[in-house]
C-alpha positions in Angstrom: -33.4 107.7 -153.9 -34.5 105.9 -150.8 -36.9 102.9 -150.7 -39.6 105.2 -149.2 -39.2 107.6 -152.1 -39.3 104.7 -154.5 -42.6 103.7 -152.9 -44.0 107.2 -153.7 -42.7 106.9 -157.2 -44.3 103.4 -157.7 -47.7 104.7 -156.4 -47.5 107.6 -158.9 -47.0 105.1 -161.7 -49.8 103.0 -160.3 -52.1 106.0 -160.3 -51.1 106.9 -163.9 -51.6 103.3 -165.1 -54.2 101.8 -162.8 -55.3 99.1 -165.2 -51.8 97.6 -165.2 -51.8 97.2 -161.4 -55.3 95.8 -160.9 -54.1 92.3 -160.0 -51.0 93.4 -158.0 -50.9 92.2 -154.4 -49.2 94.1 -151.6 -46.2 91.7 -152.0 -46.1 92.4 -155.7 -46.0 96.2 -155.0 -43.3 95.8 -152.4 -41.2 93.9 -155.0 -41.7 96.7 -157.5 -40.6 99.3 -154.9 -37.5 97.3 -154.1 -36.6 97.1 -157.8 -37.1 100.8 -158.4 -35.1 101.7 -155.3 -32.2 99.5 -156.4 -32.2 100.8 -160.0 -32.6 104.5 -159.3 -30.4 104.6 -156.1 -28.0 107.1 -157.8 -30.7 109.6 -158.6 -32.7 112.0 -156.4 -36.4 111.6 -155.9 -37.0 114.9 -157.8 -34.9 113.7 -160.7 -36.9 110.4 -160.8 -40.2 112.3 -160.7 -39.0 114.6 -163.5 -38.0 111.6 -165.6 -41.3 109.9 -164.9 -43.3 113.0 -165.9 -41.3 113.4 -169.1 -42.0 109.7 -169.9 -45.7 110.0 -169.2 -46.0 113.2 -171.2 -44.6 111.5 -174.3 -46.1 108.0 -173.9 -48.7 107.2 -176.5 -48.9 103.4 -176.0 -50.4 103.3 -172.5 -47.8 101.1 -170.8 -46.0 102.0 -167.5 -42.3 102.7 -167.8 -39.4 100.4 -166.8 -36.7 101.8 -164.6 -34.4 102.0 -167.6 -36.9 104.1 -169.5 -37.2 106.6 -166.7 -33.4 106.8 -166.4 -33.2 107.6 -170.2 -35.6 110.5 -169.6 -33.5 111.7 -166.6 -30.4 111.7 -168.7 -32.1 113.6 -171.5 -33.1 116.3 -168.9 -29.6 116.5 -167.4 -27.7 116.3 -170.7 -25.7 119.3 -171.6 -25.3 119.7 -175.4 -22.1 121.6 -174.9 -20.5 118.5 -173.5 -21.4 116.4 -176.5 -19.2 116.0 -179.5 -19.7 114.3 -182.8 -17.1 111.8 -183.9 -15.6 114.4 -186.4 -15.4 117.0 -183.6 -13.6 114.5 -181.4 -11.2 113.6 -184.3 -10.3 117.3 -184.6 -9.1 117.2 -181.0 -7.0 114.1 -181.8 -5.5 115.8 -184.9 -4.5 118.8 -182.8 -2.9 116.5 -180.1 -0.9 114.6 -182.8 1.0 117.8 -183.6 2.7 117.6 -180.2 2.6 113.9 -179.5 6.0 112.8 -180.6 7.7 114.1 -177.4 4.6 114.8 -175.3 2.1 112.0 -176.0 1.4 111.4 -172.3 0.4 115.0 -171.5 -1.6 115.4 -174.8 -3.4 112.2 -174.1 -4.4 113.4 -170.6 -6.0 116.6 -172.1 -8.4 114.6 -174.2 -12.0 113.9 -173.0 -12.6 110.4 -171.6 -14.5 109.0 -174.6 -11.7 110.2 -176.9 -9.1 108.5 -174.6 -11.0 105.2 -174.8 -11.1 105.4 -178.6 -7.3 106.2 -178.8 -6.4 103.6 -176.2 -3.1 104.9 -174.9 -0.5 107.6 -175.1 1.7 105.2 -177.1 -0.9 104.8 -179.7 -1.1 108.6 -180.0 2.7 108.7 -180.4 2.6 106.1 -183.1 -0.1 107.9 -185.0 2.0 111.1 -184.9 4.8 109.2 -186.9 2.5 107.9 -189.6 2.2 109.5 -193.1 -0.5 112.2 -193.1 -2.5 110.4 -195.8 -2.8 107.3 -193.6 -3.8 109.4 -190.6 -6.6 111.2 -192.5 -8.0 108.0 -194.0 -7.3 104.7 -192.3 -6.7 106.0 -188.7 -9.6 108.5 -188.9 -12.0 105.7 -190.0 -10.7 103.5 -187.1 -11.1 106.3 -184.6 -14.6 107.2 -185.6 -15.8 103.6 -185.2 -14.0 103.3 -181.8 -15.3 106.7 -180.6 -18.9 105.9 -181.5 -18.6 102.6 -179.6 -17.0 104.3 -176.6 -19.8 106.9 -176.4 -22.5 104.2 -176.7 -20.7 102.2 -174.0 -20.5 105.2 -171.7 -24.2 105.9 -172.1 -25.1 102.3 -171.3 -22.7 102.3 -168.2 -24.4 105.5 -167.0 -27.7 103.5 -166.7 -26.1 101.0 -164.4 -26.2 101.7 -160.6 -22.7 102.8 -159.4 -22.4 99.9 -156.9 -23.2 97.4 -159.6 -20.8 99.0 -162.1 -18.1 98.9 -159.4 -18.7 95.2 -159.0 -18.5 94.6 -162.7 -15.2 96.6 -163.0 -13.8 94.7 -160.0 -14.6 91.4 -161.8 -12.9 92.7 -165.0 -9.9 93.8 -163.0 -9.6 90.4 -161.4 -9.9 88.7 -164.8 -7.2 91.0 -166.2 -4.9 90.2 -163.3 -5.5 86.5 -163.7 -4.8 86.8 -167.4 -1.5 88.6 -166.7 -0.5 85.9 -164.3 -1.3 83.3 -166.9 0.7 85.1 -169.6 3.5 85.5 -167.1 3.5 81.8 -166.2 3.4 81.0 -169.9 6.4 83.3 -170.5 8.3 81.7 -167.6 7.6 78.3 -169.1 8.8 79.4 -172.5 12.0 80.8 -170.9 12.5 77.5 -169.2 11.9 75.5 -172.4 14.2 77.6 -174.6 17.5 76.2 -173.1 15.8 72.7 -173.2 15.2 73.0 -176.9 18.6 74.4 -177.5 20.0 71.4 -175.6 18.3 68.8 -177.8 15.2 68.6 -175.7 17.0 67.7 -172.5 15.8 69.5 -169.4 18.3 70.8 -166.9 17.1 68.3 -164.3 17.7 65.4 -166.8 21.1 66.8 -167.8 22.1 66.9 -164.1 20.9 63.4 -163.6 22.9 62.2 -166.6 26.0 64.1 -165.3 25.8 62.4 -161.9 25.2 59.0 -163.5 28.2 59.5 -165.8 30.5 60.5 -162.9 29.3 57.5 -160.9 30.2 55.2 -163.9 33.6 56.8 -164.2 34.3 56.4 -160.5 33.3 52.7 -160.8 35.5 52.2 -163.8 38.5 53.9 -162.1 37.9 51.7 -159.0 37.7 48.5 -161.2 40.9 49.6 -163.0 42.7 50.1 -159.8 41.8 46.6 -158.6 42.9 45.2 -161.9 46.3 46.9 -161.7 46.7 45.7 -158.1 45.9 42.1 -159.3 48.4 42.3 -162.1 51.1 43.5 -159.6 50.3 40.7 -157.3 50.6 38.1 -160.1 53.8 39.6 -161.4 55.3 39.5 -157.9 
C-alpha cells in the first residue's frame, strides 16, 4: 500500500470515528498516514479496506483501530483453514516421519511444514527421536513437541504482522549476533586448546618454556666457557 492509499484509509477511519479526530491538525493526520503506510506496506489497499470494514463491523466500543488490529482482520480474511493444523495433527506428521528417519532424517525433515520444522529443530533431532523407546516418544517427546509447536505457531503469527523490511532487519541482526557468538565460542575453544598443553606442562606456557630453554643453554655455554678457562689456567700453572 502506498502513502497516497494510506491517506485514503486514514480518511475513511476519520469519517467513521470523527469524534476521535476533532483535535487533529494537518500535521497530526500526516503523521498518522505515514505510520499506516509503513505498517501496512506489505498489503494491498483493497486488503486494508477489507480489514478495516471487518473491524468496524464488529467494533462495539467506538474506538478507531490501530494498524495491528486491521492486520489481524486481514489475516482472518486471508486465512485458509486447510493450512492450519492443531498440535496433535502436527505430531501425527512427526510420528510418520520418525518411521523413516534413522537413515533419511534430512529428507523427512524437509517434507514437514515450517512450524513443525521449527518445533523439531533439526534433522538430527528427528533421527535421535527415531532411536528412542516408543513409550518415551509418545509421552515426554510428544509433550515437548506440542509446547514447542504452539510457540512456533504463535511466533509465526506475530512475525506475520511485522513489515517484511523490518523483519529482514531483525533477522539480519540475529544473524550477526549468531556469527559473533560463534566467533566468541571459536576463540574460547582456541584459548582452551592453547591452555591444555600449558596445564599439562605444569602451568608453563610454550613461550615461557622456550625462554627457560634459551636461558638454560646460555648458562651451560657460560659454564663450559668458564670450565675451559679454568683448564687452561691449570695447564699454564702445571707448565
